[in-house]
C-alpha positions as CSV (number, residue, x, y, z in Angstrom):
1,M,-25.8,-30.5,1.3
2,S,-27.0,-34.0,0.5
3,G,-25.0,-37.0,-0.9
4,E,-27.0,-37.6,-3.7
5,H,-25.1,-39.0,-6.8
6,V,-23.5,-37.1,-9.7
7,A,-22.3,-37.8,-12.7
8,E,-18.6,-38.0,-13.1
9,R,-16.0,-37.5,-15.8
10,P,-13.5,-40.0,-16.2
11,E,-10.2,-39.5,-14.4
12,V,-7.2,-37.6,-16.3
13,P,-3.7,-40.0,-15.9
14,A,-1.3,-38.9,-14.2
15,A,1.4,-38.8,-17.3
16,R,-1.4,-36.8,-19.2
17,R,-2.1,-34.0,-16.5
18,P,-1.2,-30.4,-17.3
19,P,2.2,-29.3,-15.0
20,G,2.2,-26.9,-12.4
21,Y,-0.5,-28.4,-10.3
22,G,-0.5,-27.8,-6.9
23,P,-0.4,-24.7,-4.4
24,C,-1.2,-21.6,-5.6
25,V,-2.7,-17.9,-4.4
26,L,-5.9,-16.8,-5.5
27,L,-6.0,-12.7,-5.3
28,K,-9.3,-11.5,-5.9
29,H,-9.8,-7.8,-8.1
30,G,-10.6,-4.9,-6.2
31,E,-12.4,-1.8,-7.4
32,I,-10.9,-2.5,-11.0
33,F,-14.1,-5.0,-11.4
34,L,-15.8,-1.5,-11.7
35,K,-14.2,-0.4,-14.7
36,G,-15.6,-0.5,-18.2
37,R,-13.5,-0.8,-21.6
38,N,-10.2,0.4,-20.0
39,R,-10.0,-2.3,-17.5
40,H,-7.7,-4.7,-18.7
41,L,-5.4,-1.5,-18.8
42,F,-5.9,-1.3,-15.1
43,T,-5.5,-5.3,-14.7
44,Q,-2.3,-4.5,-16.7
45,R,-0.8,-2.3,-14.5
46,L,-2.2,-4.7,-11.1
47,Q,-0.2,-7.5,-12.6
48,D,3.1,-5.2,-13.3
49,N,3.0,-4.2,-9.7
50,L,2.3,-7.7,-8.6
51,R,6.1,-9.1,-10.6
52,I,7.5,-5.7,-8.9
53,A,6.6,-7.0,-5.5
54,L,8.1,-10.8,-6.2
55,R,11.4,-9.3,-7.0
56,G,14.0,-11.4,-4.8
57,V,11.4,-13.8,-3.9
58,G,13.8,-16.4,-4.1
59,G,12.6,-18.5,-7.2
60,S,10.9,-18.6,-10.2
61,T,7.1,-18.0,-10.1
62,W,4.2,-17.5,-12.4
63,I,1.1,-15.5,-12.4
64,K,-2.3,-15.9,-14.7
65,T,-5.5,-13.9,-15.1
66,A,-8.8,-15.7,-14.5
67,Q,-12.6,-14.0,-14.7
68,N,-11.6,-11.2,-12.3
69,V,-8.8,-12.8,-10.5
70,T,-5.2,-13.5,-10.5
71,V,-3.5,-16.6,-9.6
72,L,-0.1,-16.6,-8.6
73,G,2.0,-19.6,-7.9
74,G,5.8,-20.7,-8.6
75,Q,8.5,-22.6,-6.8
76,V,8.4,-20.5,-3.9
77,P,6.9,-21.3,-0.4
78,R,2.7,-20.3,-0.6
79,E,2.9,-18.4,2.7
80,V,6.0,-16.3,0.8
81,L,3.8,-15.7,-2.1
82,V,0.8,-14.7,0.1
83,E,2.9,-12.2,2.4
84,R,4.3,-10.6,-0.9
85,A,0.6,-10.6,-2.6
86,R,-0.8,-8.9,0.2
87,R,1.7,-5.6,-0.2
88,V,0.2,-4.9,-3.7
89,V,-2.7,-2.3,-3.6
90,G,-5.7,-3.4,-5.7
91,F,-6.6,-6.6,-4.5
92,N,-9.6,-7.3,-2.3
93,T,-8.8,-10.7,-0.9
94,V,-5.8,-13.1,-0.8
95,E,-6.5,-16.8,-0.6
96,P,-4.1,-19.8,-0.3
97,A,-4.9,-22.2,-2.2
98,V,-4.4,-25.2,-4.6
99,R,-5.4,-25.8,-8.4
100,V,-6.5,-29.3,-9.8
101,P,-7.9,-30.5,-13.1
102,S,-11.7,-29.7,-13.1
103,E,-12.6,-33.0,-12.8
104,Q,-14.7,-34.4,-10.2
105,D,-12.7,-37.0,-8.5
106,E,-9.6,-34.6,-8.5
107,I,-11.8,-32.0,-6.8
108,T,-13.3,-34.3,-4.6
109,R,-10.1,-35.7,-3.4
110,A,-8.7,-32.1,-3.6
111,A,-11.6,-31.0,-1.0
112,V,-11.1,-33.5,1.4
113,D,-7.5,-32.9,2.0
114,A,-8.0,-29.2,2.0
115,V,-10.3,-29.5,4.6
116,R,-8.1,-32.2,6.7
117,T,-5.1,-29.5,5.9
118,A,-7.5,-26.8,7.4
119,L,-8.3,-28.2,10.3
120,A,-4.7,-29.6,10.9
121,G,-4.1,-25.9,11.7
122,R,-7.6,-24.4,12.7
123,P,-9.6,-27.0,14.6
124,A,-13.2,-26.3,13.7
125,A,-16.4,-28.1,14.1
126,T,-18.8,-26.8,11.8
127,F,-18.3,-26.3,7.5
128,A,-19.6,-25.7,4.8
129,V,-18.9,-25.4,1.1
130,R,-19.7,-22.8,-1.4
131,V,-19.2,-24.1,-5.5
132,K,-18.8,-21.2,-7.7
133,R,-19.1,-22.4,-11.6
134,R,-17.1,-20.3,-13.8
135,D,-17.2,-22.7,-16.7
136,K,-21.1,-23.7,-17.1
137,G,-20.3,-26.3,-19.3
138,F,-19.1,-28.2,-16.4
139,P,-22.0,-31.1,-16.1
140,V,-22.4,-30.4,-12.7
141,T,-24.8,-27.8,-11.0
142,S,-22.7,-25.5,-8.2
143,F,-25.4,-26.9,-5.7
144,R,-25.2,-30.5,-6.3
145,M,-21.8,-30.2,-6.8
146,A,-21.8,-28.2,-3.4
147,G,-23.9,-31.4,-1.9
148,H,-21.7,-33.8,-3.2
149,L,-18.5,-32.4,-1.9
150,G,-19.6,-32.2,1.7
151,A,-20.9,-35.8,2.0
152,R,-17.2,-37.1,0.6
153,V,-16.1,-34.1,3.3
154,R,-18.1,-35.5,6.3
155,E,-17.6,-39.2,5.4
156,A,-13.3,-38.4,5.7
157,V,-14.0,-36.3,8.7
158,P,-17.1,-37.7,10.5
159,A,-16.8,-35.1,13.3
160,L,-17.6,-32.2,11.4
161,R,-21.0,-30.7,11.4
162,V,-22.7,-29.0,8.2
163,D,-23.4,-25.8,8.9
164,L,-24.4,-23.1,5.9
165,T,-25.1,-20.1,7.7
166,A,-22.2,-19.5,10.2
167,P,-19.7,-22.3,9.7
168,E,-16.4,-22.5,11.6
169,L,-14.5,-23.5,8.3
170,T,-15.4,-22.8,4.3
171,L,-14.3,-24.5,1.6
172,T,-14.3,-22.3,-1.4
173,V,-14.6,-24.2,-4.6
174,E,-13.9,-21.8,-7.9
175,I,-14.8,-24.4,-11.2
176,D,-12.7,-23.1,-14.2
177,R,-13.1,-24.4,-17.8
178,K,-9.6,-26.4,-17.2
179,E,-8.3,-26.0,-13.7
180,T,-10.0,-25.9,-10.8
181,Y,-9.2,-23.6,-7.2
182,L,-9.6,-24.7,-3.5
183,S,-9.3,-22.7,-0.9
184,C,-10.0,-22.9,2.9
185,E,-8.7,-19.4,4.1
186,R,-9.4,-15.8,2.6
187,L,-7.2,-12.8,3.8
188,P,-7.8,-8.8,3.2
189,G,-5.9,-7.4,1.0
190,L,-5.2,-3.5,0.2
191,S,-8.1,-3.2,-2.0
192,G,-8.2,0.4,-3.6
193,L,-6.9,0.9,-7.2
194,P,-3.6,-0.4,-8.9
195,V,-0.6,2.3,-7.8
196,G,0.1,3.9,-10.8
197,S,-3.0,4.0,-12.2
198,S,-3.9,7.5,-11.2
199,G,-0.8,9.6,-12.1
200,R,2.3,10.0,-9.6
201,A,2.1,12.7,-6.8
202,L,4.6,13.7,-4.3
203,V,4.7,13.5,-1.1
204,L,5.8,15.9,1.8
205,L,7.1,13.3,4.5
206,S,8.0,14.5,8.0
207,G,9.0,12.5,10.6
208,G,5.7,11.9,12.2
209,Y,2.6,9.4,12.4
210,D,0.6,11.6,9.9
211,S,2.4,11.8,6.4
212,P,3.4,8.0,6.1
213,V,-0.5,7.2,6.5
214,A,-1.5,10.2,3.9
215,A,1.0,8.6,1.6
216,H,-0.3,4.7,1.8
217,R,-4.0,6.0,1.2
218,A,-2.8,7.9,-1.8
219,M,-1.3,5.0,-3.3
220,R,-4.6,3.1,-2.2
221,R,-6.2,5.8,-4.9
222,G,-3.8,4.8,-7.3
223,L,-0.9,7.5,-7.0
224,A,2.4,6.5,-7.2
225,C,4.3,8.4,-5.2
226,D,7.8,10.0,-4.5
227,F,8.9,12.0,-1.3
228,V,10.4,15.3,-0.3
229,H,11.6,15.4,3.3
230,F,12.5,18.9,4.5
231,T,15.1,19.0,7.1
232,G,16.4,21.8,9.4
233,A,19.9,21.4,8.7
234,P,22.4,22.9,9.6
235,Y,20.9,23.9,12.2
236,T,19.3,20.5,13.7
237,N,20.6,16.9,13.6
238,P,20.3,14.2,10.9
239,A,17.2,12.1,12.7
240,S,15.0,13.6,10.9
241,V,16.4,12.2,7.8
242,Y,17.2,9.1,8.8
243,K,13.5,8.4,10.4
244,A,12.4,9.7,6.2
245,Y,14.7,7.0,5.0
246,A,13.0,4.4,7.2
247,L,9.4,6.0,6.4
248,A,9.9,5.8,2.8
249,R,11.6,2.0,2.6
250,E,8.8,1.2,4.6
251,L,5.9,2.8,2.1
252,N,8.1,1.5,-0.8
253,R,7.0,-2.1,0.1
254,Y,3.9,-1.2,-1.4
255,Q,4.6,-0.1,-4.7
256,P,7.0,0.2,-7.1
257,P,9.6,2.1,-5.4
258,G,9.9,5.8,-5.3
259,D,12.3,7.9,-4.7
260,L,13.0,10.0,-1.4
261,H,14.5,14.0,-1.9
262,V,16.1,15.5,1.0
263,I,16.1,18.9,1.1
264,A,17.9,21.1,4.0
265,L,15.6,24.1,5.1
266,G,17.2,25.8,8.0
267,K,18.4,28.5,6.3
268,A,15.9,29.5,4.4
269,Q,13.9,29.2,7.6
270,K,16.1,32.1,9.0
271,Q,15.8,34.2,6.3
272,L,12.2,34.3,6.7
273,A,12.7,34.9,10.8
274,V,15.2,37.8,9.6
275,A,12.5,39.0,7.0
276,G,10.0,39.4,9.8
277,A,7.7,36.4,9.7
278,G,7.2,36.8,13.7
279,R,3.7,34.7,14.3
280,L,3.4,33.7,10.7
281,Q,6.5,32.3,10.9
282,V,5.3,28.3,10.4
283,V,2.7,29.4,8.0
284,A,5.6,31.0,5.3
285,Q,8.0,27.9,6.1
286,R,4.9,25.3,4.9
287,R,4.2,27.9,1.9
288,L,8.0,27.8,1.0
289,M,7.9,23.7,1.5
290,V,4.9,23.4,-0.9
291,R,6.4,26.0,-3.1
292,T,9.5,24.4,-3.0
293,A,7.6,20.6,-3.9
294,S,5.9,22.4,-6.5
295,A,8.9,23.1,-8.4
296,L,10.5,19.3,-7.7
297,A,7.3,17.9,-9.2
298,A,7.7,19.0,-12.1
299,T,11.3,17.1,-12.3
300,T,9.6,13.9,-10.9
301,G,6.3,14.1,-13.2
302,A,4.1,14.7,-10.1
303,D,0.7,15.7,-10.7
304,A,-0.1,16.6,-7.2
305,L,1.7,17.2,-3.7
306,V,0.2,15.0,-0.9
307,T,0.6,16.5,2.7
308,G,-0.5,14.5,5.9
309,D,-2.7,17.5,7.2
310,S,-5.7,17.1,9.7
311,L,-8.1,19.9,9.9
312,G,-7.8,21.6,13.3
313,Q,-5.0,19.0,15.1
314,V,-2.4,21.8,15.1
315,A,-2.6,25.7,15.2
316,S,-1.2,25.4,11.6
317,Q,-3.9,23.5,10.2
318,T,-6.9,25.5,10.7
319,L,-8.9,26.5,7.4
320,A,-7.4,29.8,7.2
321,N,-3.9,28.3,7.4
322,L,-4.6,25.6,5.3
323,A,-5.9,28.0,2.5
324,A,-3.1,30.3,2.8
325,V,-0.7,27.3,2.4
326,D,-2.8,26.4,-0.9
327,E,-2.4,29.8,-2.6
328,A,1.7,29.0,-2.7
329,A,1.1,25.6,-4.4
330,T,1.2,25.4,-8.4
331,L,-0.4,21.9,-8.0
332,P,-3.4,20.4,-6.4
333,L,-2.4,19.7,-2.9
334,L,-4.5,16.5,-1.5
335,R,-5.1,15.8,2.0
336,P,-6.4,12.4,2.7
337,L,-6.3,12.4,6.3
338,I,-8.3,15.9,6.3
339,G,-11.1,14.5,8.6
340,W,-9.1,11.7,10.2
341,E,-8.8,12.1,14.7
342,K,-5.1,11.5,15.8
343,Q,-6.1,8.3,17.3
344,E,-7.3,7.1,13.9
345,I,-4.3,8.0,12.0
346,I,-2.2,6.3,15.1
347,D,-4.1,3.2,14.8
348,E,-3.8,3.3,11.1
349,A,0.1,3.6,11.1
350,R,0.4,0.7,13.4
351,T,-1.4,-1.4,11.2
352,L,0.7,-0.3,8.1
353,G,3.9,-0.6,10.2
354,T,5.2,2.7,10.2
355,A,4.6,3.7,13.7
356,D,7.5,2.1,15.5
357,I,9.5,4.4,13.5
358,S,7.2,7.7,13.5
359,V,7.7,7.4,17.3
360,L,11.5,7.6,17.4
361,P,12.8,11.3,18.8
362,D,14.0,13.4,16.1
363,E,14.5,17.4,16.0
364,D,11.8,18.4,13.6
365,C,12.4,21.3,11.2
366,C,8.7,22.8,11.9
367,T,9.8,23.6,15.3
368,L,13.3,25.7,14.3
369,L,12.4,29.1,15.1
370,A,8.8,28.5,15.4
371,P,7.4,31.5,17.4
372,P,5.6,31.3,20.8
373,R,2.4,31.6,20.0
374,V,1.2,30.8,15.6
375,S,-1.0,32.9,14.1
376,T,-4.2,30.5,13.7
377,R,-5.5,32.9,10.8
378,A,-2.9,34.3,8.8
379,G,-3.9,36.6,6.2
380,L,-2.5,36.8,2.8
381,P,-1.2,40.8,2.5
382,P,1.0,40.2,5.3
383,L,2.4,36.5,4.0
384,H,2.9,38.5,0.3
385,A,4.8,41.1,2.5
386,V,7.4,38.7,4.3
387,E,7.7,36.9,1.0
388,R,8.4,40.3,-0.5
389,R,11.3,40.7,1.1
390,L,12.8,37.6,-0.1
391,D,13.8,36.4,-3.5
392,L,12.1,33.7,-3.7
393,E,13.0,32.2,-7.0
394,E,16.6,32.3,-6.5
395,L,15.8,30.9,-3.2
396,V,13.6,27.7,-4.4
397,G,16.3,27.1,-6.9
398,T,18.9,26.8,-4.3
399,L,16.6,24.5,-2.1
400,L,16.5,22.4,-4.8
401,A,20.4,22.3,-6.2
402,G,21.0,21.4,-2.9
403,A,18.8,18.5,-2.6
404,Q,19.9,15.0,-1.5
405,V,18.2,12.0,-4.2
406,M,18.1,8.6,-3.3
407,R,15.5,5.2,-3.6
408,P,15.0,3.8,0.0
409,G,14.3,-0.1,-0.3
410,D,16.7,-1.0,-3.4
411,G,20.0,-0.9,-1.3
412,A,20.9,2.6,-2.1
413,V,22.4,4.7,0.6
414,V,21.9,8.3,2.2
415,P,24.5,10.3,0.4
416,A,26.5,12.5,2.4
417,G,26.6,16.4,1.9
418,A,24.0,18.4,2.5
419,G,23.5,19.7,6.3
420,D,25.6,16.7,7.7
421,A,22.1,14.7,6.4
422,A,23.6,11.1,6.7
423,P,26.7,9.3,6.9
424,A,28.1,7.9,3.7
425,S,27.3,4.3,4.9
426,G,23.5,5.4,5.0
427,P,21.2,5.4,8.1
428,R,20.8,2.9,11.1
429,V,17.4,3.0,11.8
430,P,15.3,-0.3,13.5
431,T,12.5,-0.7,10.9
432,A,8.9,-1.4,11.9
């Protein structure tokens, strides 16, 4: 950087400056940057999701689009806007920023103020200035502008040293035609595709670590998710329903809220046991779940099912058993975690905010009536033989007729009813 003289634009009188300059948030687009002619559809979906995430934020907000960037601001503390924006899938980075008119003196003053503010919260000994001109009509090149701003910052803060290789503090300046954005902080976003841009899915949501992480991974590939939870009611307590509700509420923070369907499976599980499932009981139960979920998906508009299966993690998740479960589904069955190790899943759950819920005790319906030893290679002929002893169509219809539906995250409560699933006042589960 150097302090060489650069041509300056005349200062814009304060009375003539466009309103609204000041703190804002720069949101850099993720994968949609790679899209072609339909990129605007992805951008529109991304910004619609952002508007939904801003509901109830406590003040007016505005959103505008620049080149591969969304700018967010309003009469709301910037840290609140940052927190909401980081929930939205599709932004690579979230940058607290300030915007000023694209006039050199305005940019210079803002640069010095931004560095001083950043140093007050995060001491640093070295710095660098990165300038990007989106508006090539700006009369000063990026290189010369960076040198000019660096010199002014050093004059204001003499203790700072320039380090262009590994600076402790980086001031980013992006110059557009009418306004310029300055930022000293870059936070990671969730990246991925905007939720809803790839369609809709129905997630088989248990109370464990795996399925919530799988749901979030599906969201990051653009799938809007509804949830179905199978409980062992009336033979198990309602703890798993409370957990499913809390997990769905946490997951709905990352998408336009989806519905949670609760289905009491206990009596159907007993019918499978009476029909002689034996060592096939667990796989037969899972086949019934995906068969029921496939039928439910026809009413929710889902084009796929999502599960938290990880290959070989438990006996029911061997390759042969997964294939046997697939055969019962009428929709694609997606398994985002198929190659993940358990510790990887737990670590992701902690980052996501679902781990503290998943660890709570409950009675898992999958263990209800489970045999001492589960078949690791369930064959289709014996499974079909067990299922022929039941009227599957009638059984699925009965399960769906008794389903409870709620929307966690919008003040909804869990209805009382099927299998004493929950009290009428709704679940009381600690949030993550």
